N, C-alpha and C positions, 0 to 999 in steps of 0.2 A: 241823401238819396231817398230815405223813407218819406221825408216831407214832400219831395217831388212826386212820389208815387201817390201819396194821399191827395195832394193838390190836383193831380190830373184826373183822379177818380171822383172827386167831390162833385163835379158837374154832371156825372152820369148816374149818381146814386139817387134813386127815387125817394122823394120826400113827400109827406102828406101836407095838405093844407092845414090851416088853423082848425082846431076842433070846434065843434058847435058850441061847446061850453065856453071856449075862449071868446067867440063872437058874442054870445049871450051875456057875457060878463064885461068884456072890454068896451064894447060899443056904447052901452048905456053909461058906463063909468066915464069914458072919454067925453061923452056929450054933456056930462055934468061939470066938467072942468072949465076953468078960465083959460084964456089963450096962453098965459104964462105957465099954468099948471100942465097944459097939453104939451108944451115944449119940454118941460121937465119929465113928464111921463114918457115921451118918446125917447128922451136921452137915457132914462133908466132902462127902457126896453132894449135900446141899442147896446148898452153896457152889458145887460144880461145875455144878450145874444152873442156878443163878442166873447164873453167869459165861457159860455157853453161851447162855442166853436173851438176855443183854445183847449178846453177840457177834452173835446172829442179828438182833436189832433194828438194830444198827449196820450190818450187811451189807445189810439190807433198805433202810435209809435211803440208804446209799451207792449201791446199785443203782438206786433210784428217781431219785436225783439224776443218775446217769450216763445213765439213760434220757432224762431231760429235756434234758440237754446234747446228746445225740445228735439228739433231735427238733429242737432249736434249730439245730444244724449243718445238718441236712437242709433246713430252711426257708430258710437263707441262700443 
């Protein structure tokens, strides 16, 4: 159930665009790569993004459970 709550909210959570620092660093870097290196770079970026998303889901779940534990403790 916690996953469903997280997944339904994820689309409405405001997120920022890439930072200026990212653009100033990544664009020239990517332009210096060969086609094969660009494919690898994109794959690495995707893997990092998937890992960060999994960590955020886990943290949300843990925080939700912590909140429930605190509410139970207050009720006792």
